[in-house]
N, C-alpha and C positions, 0 to 999 in steps of 0.2 A: 211889027211882024210878030206873029204869035209863036212863043216857044212851045215846043212839043216835048214833054218829058216822057221818055220811054224807059220803062223798067224791063230789063231782060232777065228772065229767070232761067238760070242754067241748072239743069237737073243733072246731078252726079250719078253716074251709073252705079247701081248697087252690085257690090261684089258678093257673089254667092259662093259659099264654100260647102263642099260636100262633107259628109261626116268623116271621111278618111283624112281630109286636110285638117279639120279641127283637131282630131285625135293626134295627128302628127305634131301640130303646134303645141298642144298641151303636153304631149310626151317629151318634146324638146325642152320646154320650159321646166318640166319636172326633173329631167336629166341634168339640166344646168344647175338647178337648185341643189340637187343631191351632190353634184360635183363641188359646189361651194361649201356645203356642209362638211363633206369629206376633207376638203382642203383645210377648213378651219380646225377640225378635230385633229387632223394630221399634224398641223403646226402647233396646236396646243400640246399634243403628246410629245412632240420634239422639245418644246420649251420645258415641259414638265420633267422630261428625262435629263435635260441639261442641268436644270436647277437641282434635281435630286443627286446627280453626280457631284455637283459642287458641294452640296450638303454633306455627302459622304466623305469627300476629301477634307472638308473642314473638321468633321468629326474625328477622322483618323489623326489629324494634326492637332487635336485638342483645342481647336479654336471654337469654343462652344457657343459663344454669342452669334457668330456668323453661321454656324451649323444650325442653330435653332431657327434663325430667320429663314434660311433656305428650306429647311424641312417644313416649316409652316406654310411657305409658299407652294412647295411641291404638293403637300396634302390638300391645299386649297384648289390645286389643279387636278385633284382626284388621284394623286399617288397613294398607294396603299401597300399592304403586305406586312408580314410579321417583322421582317428586318427593318423596314422603314419606321414602323410604329415603335419598335424596340429602341432603335438608335435615337429617335426623337425623345422618347421617354427618358432614356439615360442622360441625354443632354439637358433636358429640363430638370432632372434630379440634381445634376452637377451644378446647375444654376440656382438651385434652391427653390424651384417652383414644383413642390412635391405633389400638390393636388393634380396639376395638369400631367405631371410625370406618371402618376398612378393611372390616370385616364388612358393614356396612350400605351402604357405597358399592359393594361388589361385588354386593350384592342389587339396587341401583339399576342397575348395569351390565347385569345379567341381564334386567331389565325394559325397559331402553332403552339400547342400545349406541351411540346417536348423540349423546350429550350430552358436549360438551367439558368442561363443569363437573365431571361425574363423574370423568373421567380426570384433570383437573387436581387435584382434591382427593384422589384416590387417590395421585397423584404426591406431593402435599404431605404426606400422612400417612406415606408410606414414607420421604420425605426427613427428616421430623422424627424418626421412629424411628431412622433411620440416623445422624442427627446426635448422638443421645443415646449411641450406642455406637461411633461411627465405623465403621459396618459398610458396607464397599464393595459387598457384594452387594445390600443394600437400597437404596443410592444408585442402583445400576444398574436395579433394579426400578422405582424412582421415575422414572428417565429414560425407561424404556419406556412408562409410562403418560403421561408428559408429551409424548412423541412422538405418541401417539394424540390427545391434546388439541390439539396444534398442527395435525395433519392435518385435524381437523374444523373448528377455528377458528384459522386462521393470524394473525388480527388480535388474539389475546389475548396481550398483552405479558407478563403474569405467567408464562405457560408458558415463554417464552424465557428470562426471568430465572432461573427455578428450575432449568431443565434445565442451564443454564450452571453454576449452583452445584453441581449433582449431579456433573458431570464435574470441576469444580475441586476438590471435596472428595475426589475419588479421585486427584488429581494428574494428571488428564488435561486439561491446559490447552488442548491443540490441539483436542480435541473441543469444549470450551467455545467456543473461538474460531470454530469452524465454525458453531455455532448463532448466535453473536453476529453473524457476517458475514451469515448468512442473514437475520437480523432487519434488518440494515442495507440489504439489497437490497429489503426490503419497503417499501411506501409507507405502512404503518400507523403507524410509530413515529418518534419524534424520534431523529436520528442521534447527538446529543451523548451521550446516556446509554450507548449501546452502544459508542461510541468509548472512553468512560471505562472501561467494563467490559473491553474489549480491553486497555486499558492495565494493568488489574489482573492479567490473566492473565500478561502479560510481567513485571510486577513480582514476582509470586509465583515466577517462574523466575529472578529476579535478572537479568533482561535489561533493564537500566534505560534504555538509550538507546531501545530499541523502545517501552518503556512510555511514555517522555517524548513520543515522536512521536505516540502515540495520545491522550495527554492534551492535546497541542497541537491535535489535530484536534477534540477535544471542545470546547475553548474557542473554536475557530474556528467550530464549528457553533452554539454558543450562548455569546454574549459574557457572559451573566450567570451562567454555571455556576461558582460560587465554589468548590465542592468540587474541581472539576477543576484550578483554579489552584493549590490547595493540594497536590493530588497531583503536579502538575508541579513545584512547589517541592521536594517530597520527593525527586523523581528527580534534580533538579539538585544537591541535597545529596549524594545517593549518588554522583554523578559529580564531586563536589568543585568544582562551579561555584557558589560561595557567593553571588556577586553576583546571579546569575540566580535562585537559590533565594529570597533575600530579596525580590527584585523580584516574584516570583510571589505570595508571601504578601501583599505590599503591594497588588498588583493585586486580590486577593480582598477586601481591606479597602476598597479604593477602590470596588469594585463593590457591596459590601454591608457597610457599617460595623458592622452588628449581627451579623456572622457570627463567633461566638466562636472557632471553630476556627483561624481565620487568626491571631488574636492569640496563641493558645496555641502554635501551631506556630512563630511568630516567637520567642516566649520560649524554646521548646525549642531552637531553632537556636542562640541565644546560650548557653544552658546547656550544650548539647552541645559547644560550643567553649570551655567554661570561663569564659565571661563572665556570671557569675551576677548581677552588679550590673546589667548591661544587660537581663537577662531579667526582673527584677522589674517594671519599669513595664508590660511587655507582659502579664504575668499580672494585674497590677492592672487593666489595661484590659479584660481578659477578664472579670474579676469584676464590673466595672461592668455588664456585660450579664447575668451570672448569678452573683450572690453566693454561691449555694448549690452551685456546681459542686464536687463532692468532689475530682476529679482536679486541677483548677486550684489549689484551696486547698492541696492536698498539694504540688504543684510549687512554689508560692510558698514554702511552709514549707522545702522543700529549698534553694531559692535563698537564703533568709534564713539558714539554717543554714550554708551554704557561705561566706557573707560575714561570719559572726560575729555576726549579730543574733539571739541566742538567744531573747530574750523575744518578738520578732516571730515567730520560727520556731514557738515553742510555741503562740502564738495561732492561727497559720495551720494548724498540725497539729490543734489542737483543733477548729477549724471543719470541717476536712476529715473528722475522725473523726466528728463529729456528723452530717455529711452522708453518712457510710457508707463512708469509706475505711479499709480494713484496714491499708494501708501506713502511714497516719498514726498509727493506734493503735500499731503496732510502733515507729515513730520516737519516739513519746511515752514508751513504756516504756523505750526505750534511754536517753532523757534522764532518766528517773526520775519521769515525770509519769503518774499514773493517771487514767483517765477514769471518772467516776461518773455 
Protein backbone atom coordinates (compact mmCIF):
# COMPACT_ATOMS: atom_id res chain seq x y z
CA UNK A 1 0.00 0.00 0.00
CA UNK A 2 1.38 3.29 -0.92
CA UNK A 3 2.13 5.86 1.85
CA UNK A 4 1.01 9.29 1.17
CA UNK A 5 3.09 12.02 2.87
CA UNK A 6 1.10 15.06 3.45
CA UNK A 7 2.64 18.25 4.66
CA UNK A 8 0.21 20.67 6.09
CA UNK A 9 1.32 24.24 6.20
CA UNK A 10 -0.30 26.22 8.94
CA UNK A 11 -0.24 29.90 8.40
CA UNK A 12 -0.02 31.97 11.60
CA UNK A 13 -2.16 34.98 11.49
CA UNK A 14 -0.24 38.22 11.35
CA UNK A 15 -0.85 40.49 14.22
CA UNK A 16 -1.19 43.96 13.06
CA UNK A 17 -0.58 46.77 15.54
CA UNK A 18 -1.61 50.27 14.89
CA UNK A 19 0.71 53.15 15.69
CA UNK A 20 -0.92 53.92 19.02
CA UNK A 21 -0.34 50.37 20.27
CA UNK A 22 3.33 50.43 19.29
CA UNK A 23 3.82 53.78 20.96
CA UNK A 24 2.11 52.48 24.07
CA UNK A 25 4.44 49.46 24.28
CA UNK A 26 7.52 51.57 23.65
CA UNK A 27 6.37 54.07 26.25
CA UNK A 28 5.78 51.30 28.79
CA UNK A 29 9.25 49.86 28.19
CA UNK A 30 10.87 53.29 28.53
CA UNK A 31 8.97 53.91 31.75
CA UNK A 32 10.10 50.57 33.16
CA UNK A 33 13.71 51.37 32.20
CA UNK A 34 13.53 54.78 33.85
CA UNK A 35 12.08 53.18 36.97
CA UNK A 36 14.98 50.74 37.04
CA UNK A 37 17.53 53.55 36.63
CA UNK A 38 15.84 55.59 39.36
CA UNK A 39 15.82 52.58 41.67
CA UNK A 40 19.52 51.95 41.08
CA UNK A 41 20.50 55.56 41.68
CA UNK A 42 18.26 55.83 44.70
CA UNK A 43 19.90 52.82 46.30
CA UNK A 44 23.38 54.03 45.32
CA UNK A 45 22.59 57.33 46.99
CA UNK A 46 21.35 55.57 50.10
CA UNK A 47 24.48 53.39 50.19
CA UNK A 48 26.71 56.45 49.69
CA UNK A 49 25.00 58.37 52.50
CA UNK A 50 25.34 55.43 54.90
CA UNK A 51 29.03 55.02 54.07
CA UNK A 52 29.62 58.76 54.45
CA UNK A 53 27.89 58.78 57.83
CA UNK A 54 30.13 55.94 58.97
CA UNK A 55 33.20 57.82 57.69
CA UNK A 56 32.19 60.90 59.68
CA UNK A 57 31.68 58.84 62.83
CA UNK A 58 35.10 57.23 62.45
CA UNK A 59 36.60 60.68 61.90
CA UNK A 60 34.99 62.11 65.03
CA UNK A 61 36.27 59.15 67.06
CA UNK A 62 39.80 59.55 65.61
CA UNK A 63 39.71 56.12 63.95
CA UNK A 64 41.54 57.46 60.95
CA UNK A 65 42.27 54.26 59.01
CA UNK A 66 38.61 53.28 59.01
CA UNK A 67 37.58 56.86 58.26
CA UNK A 68 39.91 57.02 55.25
CA UNK A 69 38.54 53.75 53.84
CA UNK A 70 34.93 54.91 54.12
CA UNK A 71 35.59 58.41 52.76
CA UNK A 72 37.34 56.87 49.75
CA UNK A 73 34.34 54.59 49.10
CA UNK A 74 31.84 57.43 49.55
CA UNK A 75 33.76 59.63 47.10
CA UNK A 76 33.90 56.70 44.68
CA UNK A 77 30.09 56.74 44.88
CA UNK A 78 30.19 60.46 44.00
CA UNK A 79 29.99 61.95 47.47
CA UNK A 80 31.33 65.49 47.37
CA UNK A 81 31.24 68.80 49.17
CA UNK A 82 33.66 70.99 51.10
CA UNK A 83 33.20 69.16 54.42
CA UNK A 84 33.67 65.71 52.90
CA UNK A 85 36.81 66.69 51.00
CA UNK A 86 38.18 68.59 54.02
CA UNK A 87 37.63 65.73 56.45
CA UNK A 88 39.14 63.22 54.04
CA UNK A 89 42.14 65.51 53.50
CA UNK A 90 42.65 65.89 57.26
CA UNK A 91 42.45 62.12 57.74
CA UNK A 92 44.99 61.53 54.97
CA UNK A 93 47.30 64.13 56.51
CA UNK A 94 47.09 62.43 59.91
CA UNK A 95 47.97 59.16 58.21
CA UNK A 96 51.03 60.74 56.58
CA UNK A 97 49.68 60.69 53.00
CA UNK A 98 50.42 64.36 52.40
CA UNK A 99 50.18 64.44 48.60
CA UNK A 100 46.65 63.00 48.59
CA UNK A 101 45.74 65.19 51.56
CA UNK A 102 46.72 68.29 49.60
CA UNK A 103 44.65 67.11 46.61
CA UNK A 104 41.44 66.78 48.62
CA UNK A 105 42.02 69.87 50.73
CA UNK A 106 42.36 71.87 47.53
CA UNK A 107 39.07 70.40 46.33
CA UNK A 108 37.56 71.53 49.63
CA UNK A 109 39.01 75.01 49.07
CA UNK A 110 37.41 75.15 45.61
CA UNK A 111 34.04 74.26 47.14
CA UNK A 112 34.40 76.68 50.08
CA UNK A 113 37.15 79.29 50.25
CA UNK A 114 36.02 80.66 53.63
CA UNK A 115 37.15 77.81 55.88
CA UNK A 116 40.17 78.51 58.06
CA UNK A 117 40.40 74.77 58.84
CA UNK A 118 41.01 73.99 55.17
CA UNK A 119 43.83 76.54 54.95
CA UNK A 120 45.36 75.41 58.25
CA UNK A 121 45.45 71.77 57.17
CA UNK A 122 46.83 72.71 53.75
CA UNK A 123 49.57 74.59 55.58
CA UNK A 124 50.13 71.63 57.85
CA UNK A 125 50.38 69.15 54.95
CA UNK A 126 52.88 71.33 53.08
CA UNK A 127 54.86 71.85 56.31
CA UNK A 128 55.08 68.11 56.92
CA UNK A 129 56.21 67.50 53.33
CA UNK A 130 58.79 70.26 53.67
CA UNK A 131 60.08 68.86 56.95
CA UNK A 132 60.71 65.48 55.34
CA UNK A 133 63.04 66.98 52.72
CA UNK A 134 63.98 70.32 54.32
CA UNK A 135 62.40 72.05 51.32
CA UNK A 136 62.34 75.84 51.80
CA UNK A 137 59.90 76.38 48.94
CA UNK A 138 57.32 74.09 50.52
CA UNK A 139 57.82 75.78 53.91
CA UNK A 140 56.95 79.07 52.23
CA UNK A 141 53.91 77.54 50.54
CA UNK A 142 52.80 76.30 53.93
CA UNK A 143 53.25 79.79 55.38
CA UNK A 144 51.06 81.29 52.63
CA UNK A 145 48.17 78.97 53.45
CA UNK A 146 48.59 79.62 57.16
CA UNK A 147 48.38 83.37 56.55
CA UNK A 148 45.01 82.78 54.89
CA UNK A 149 43.91 80.68 57.88
CA UNK A 150 44.88 83.47 60.28
CA UNK A 151 43.11 86.10 58.17
CA UNK A 152 39.86 84.14 58.48
CA UNK A 153 40.29 82.97 62.10
CA UNK A 154 42.81 85.11 64.02
CA UNK A 155 41.88 83.29 67.22
CA UNK A 156 43.25 79.94 66.02
CA UNK A 157 46.50 79.53 67.98
CA UNK A 158 47.80 76.54 66.01
CA UNK A 159 48.11 78.66 62.88
CA UNK A 160 50.43 81.13 64.65
CA UNK A 161 52.49 78.30 66.13
CA UNK A 162 52.93 76.57 62.77
CA UNK A 163 53.66 79.66 60.70
CA UNK A 164 56.42 80.50 63.16
CA UNK A 165 57.88 77.02 62.65
CA UNK A 166 57.76 77.50 58.87
CA UNK A 167 59.92 80.61 59.05
CA UNK A 168 62.25 79.22 61.71
CA UNK A 169 62.80 76.11 59.59
CA UNK A 170 64.02 78.41 56.80
CA UNK A 171 66.31 80.37 59.12
CA UNK A 172 63.97 83.38 58.99
CA UNK A 173 63.70 83.94 62.72
CA UNK A 174 62.78 87.61 62.36
CA UNK A 175 59.71 86.67 60.33
CA UNK A 176 58.76 84.13 63.01
CA UNK A 177 59.17 86.82 65.67
CA UNK A 178 56.83 89.10 63.73
CA UNK A 179 54.06 86.51 63.89
CA UNK A 180 54.72 85.66 67.53
CA UNK A 181 54.55 89.36 68.42
CA UNK A 182 51.34 89.67 66.47
CA UNK A 183 49.95 86.82 68.56
CA UNK A 184 51.08 88.61 71.73
CA UNK A 185 49.08 91.69 70.69
CA UNK A 186 45.98 89.53 70.40
CA UNK A 187 43.60 89.02 73.27
CA UNK A 188 43.08 85.39 72.32
CA UNK A 189 46.24 83.72 73.63
CA UNK A 190 48.29 83.27 76.78
CA UNK A 191 51.38 85.47 76.63
CA UNK A 192 53.74 83.04 78.35
CA UNK A 193 53.86 80.56 75.47
CA UNK A 194 54.68 83.16 72.84
CA UNK A 195 57.33 84.81 75.02
CA UNK A 196 58.88 81.36 75.31
CA UNK A 197 58.79 80.94 71.51
CA UNK A 198 60.38 84.33 71.02
CA UNK A 199 63.14 83.14 73.33
CA UNK A 200 63.62 80.12 71.08
CA UNK A 201 64.12 82.30 68.00
CA UNK A 202 66.94 84.25 69.70
CA UNK A 203 68.42 81.05 71.07
CA UNK A 204 68.56 79.60 67.54
CA UNK A 205 70.57 82.67 66.52
CA UNK A 206 72.86 82.20 69.55
CA UNK A 207 71.67 85.53 70.97
CA UNK A 208 71.54 84.14 74.47
CA UNK A 209 71.01 87.32 76.47
CA UNK A 210 67.97 88.26 74.39
CA UNK A 211 66.70 84.69 74.62
CA UNK A 212 67.05 84.80 78.42
CA UNK A 213 65.11 88.05 78.59
CA UNK A 214 62.12 86.47 76.84
CA UNK A 215 62.26 83.31 78.94
CA UNK A 216 62.14 85.61 81.99
CA UNK A 217 59.04 87.25 80.54
CA UNK A 218 57.52 83.82 80.03
CA UNK A 219 57.87 82.82 83.69
CA UNK A 220 56.79 86.32 84.68
CA UNK A 221 53.57 85.80 82.73
CA UNK A 222 53.07 82.28 84.08
CA UNK A 223 54.73 81.31 87.36
CA UNK A 224 54.03 77.61 86.75
CA UNK A 225 55.73 77.46 83.33
CA UNK A 226 58.42 74.92 84.27
CA UNK A 227 59.76 74.48 80.71
CA UNK A 228 60.56 78.19 80.56
CA UNK A 229 62.53 77.95 83.84
CA UNK A 230 64.61 75.17 82.27
CA UNK A 231 65.12 77.18 79.09
CA UNK A 232 66.24 80.13 81.19
CA UNK A 233 68.69 77.86 83.02
CA UNK A 234 70.12 76.75 79.67
CA UNK A 235 70.74 80.37 78.69
CA UNK A 236 72.46 81.15 81.98
CA UNK A 237 74.66 78.13 81.31
CA UNK A 238 75.57 79.53 77.88
CA UNK A 239 76.37 82.85 79.53
CA UNK A 240 78.59 81.10 82.15
CA UNK A 241 76.31 82.17 84.99
CA UNK A 242 76.37 78.77 86.67
CA UNK A 243 74.69 79.77 89.91
CA UNK A 244 71.71 81.25 88.09
CA UNK A 245 71.51 78.20 85.80
CA UNK A 246 71.24 75.80 88.75
CA UNK A 247 68.80 78.12 90.52
CA UNK A 248 66.52 78.10 87.45
CA UNK A 249 66.50 74.29 87.29
CA UNK A 250 65.79 74.13 91.02
CA UNK A 251 62.94 76.59 90.58
CA UNK A 252 61.39 74.28 87.98
CA UNK A 253 61.63 71.38 90.46
CA UNK A 254 60.12 73.52 93.20
CA UNK A 255 57.18 74.45 90.98
CA UNK A 256 56.65 70.90 89.71
CA UNK A 257 58.57 68.12 91.50
CA UNK A 258 57.41 65.60 88.88
CA UNK A 259 58.96 67.47 85.95
CA UNK A 260 61.64 65.01 84.83
CA UNK A 261 63.44 67.47 82.51
CA UNK A 262 64.56 69.67 85.39
CA UNK A 263 66.34 66.75 87.11
CA UNK A 264 67.91 65.65 83.83
CA UNK A 265 69.16 69.14 83.04
CA UNK A 266 70.63 69.48 86.53
CA UNK A 267 72.46 66.19 86.05
CA UNK A 268 73.66 67.34 82.63
CA UNK A 269 74.92 70.59 84.15
CA UNK A 270 77.20 68.68 86.53
CA UNK A 271 78.24 66.18 83.83
CA UNK A 272 79.13 69.02 81.43
CA UNK A 273 81.38 70.43 84.15
CA UNK A 274 83.05 67.05 84.66
CA UNK A 275 81.32 66.38 87.98
CA UNK A 276 79.87 62.99 87.06
CA UNK A 277 79.62 61.84 90.67
CA UNK A 278 77.31 64.78 91.41
CA UNK A 279 75.32 64.10 88.24
CA UNK A 280 74.36 60.54 89.29
CA UNK A 281 71.80 61.38 92.02
CA UNK A 282 70.00 63.78 89.70
CA UNK A 283 69.66 61.14 87.01
CA UNK A 284 68.47 58.72 89.68
CA UNK A 285 65.81 61.23 90.73
CA UNK A 286 64.69 61.54 87.12
CA UNK A 287 64.40 57.76 86.83
CA UNK A 288 62.14 57.64 89.88
CA UNK A 289 59.66 59.61 87.78
CA UNK A 290 60.14 57.50 84.64
CA UNK A 291 62.30 54.37 85.04
CA UNK A 292 62.00 53.60 81.31
CA UNK A 293 63.38 56.87 79.98
CA UNK A 294 65.97 55.72 77.43
CA UNK A 295 67.97 58.94 77.40
CA UNK A 296 68.27 59.29 81.17
CA UNK A 297 69.32 55.66 81.55
CA UNK A 298 71.97 56.25 78.89
CA UNK A 299 73.23 59.41 80.64
CA UNK A 300 73.37 57.55 83.93
CA UNK A 301 75.43 54.84 82.23
CA UNK A 302 77.85 57.47 80.92
CA UNK A 303 78.19 58.98 84.40
CA UNK A 304 78.87 55.56 85.95
CA UNK A 305 81.41 54.82 83.25
CA UNK A 306 83.25 58.09 83.90
CA UNK A 307 83.55 57.44 87.63
CA UNK A 308 84.76 53.87 87.07
CA UNK A 309 81.64 51.94 88.10
CA UNK A 310 81.70 49.61 85.11
CA UNK A 311 79.11 47.08 86.32
CA UNK A 312 76.61 49.83 87.11
CA UNK A 313 77.36 51.43 83.75
CA UNK A 314 76.62 48.17 81.94
CA UNK A 315 73.30 47.76 83.74
CA UNK A 316 72.28 51.34 82.96
CA UNK A 317 73.30 50.95 79.30
CA UNK A 318 71.37 47.67 79.08
CA UNK A 319 68.23 49.33 80.41
CA UNK A 320 68.70 52.22 78.01
CA UNK A 321 69.20 49.84 75.10
CA UNK A 322 66.06 47.88 75.95
CA UNK A 323 64.18 51.18 76.08
CA UNK A 324 65.39 52.09 72.58
CA UNK A 325 68.70 53.95 72.90
CA UNK A 326 71.03 53.28 69.95
CA UNK A 327 73.82 55.16 71.76
CA UNK A 328 73.57 52.69 74.63
CA UNK A 329 73.89 49.74 72.22
CA UNK A 330 77.04 51.34 70.81
CA UNK A 331 78.50 51.80 74.30
CA UNK A 332 77.77 48.19 75.21
CA UNK A 333 79.50 46.95 72.09
CA UNK A 334 82.56 49.06 72.93
CA UNK A 335 82.62 47.45 76.34
CA UNK A 336 82.20 44.01 74.75
CA UNK A 337 78.63 43.29 75.83
CA UNK A 338 76.13 42.04 73.24
CA UNK A 339 72.39 42.65 73.57
CA UNK A 340 70.23 39.61 72.84
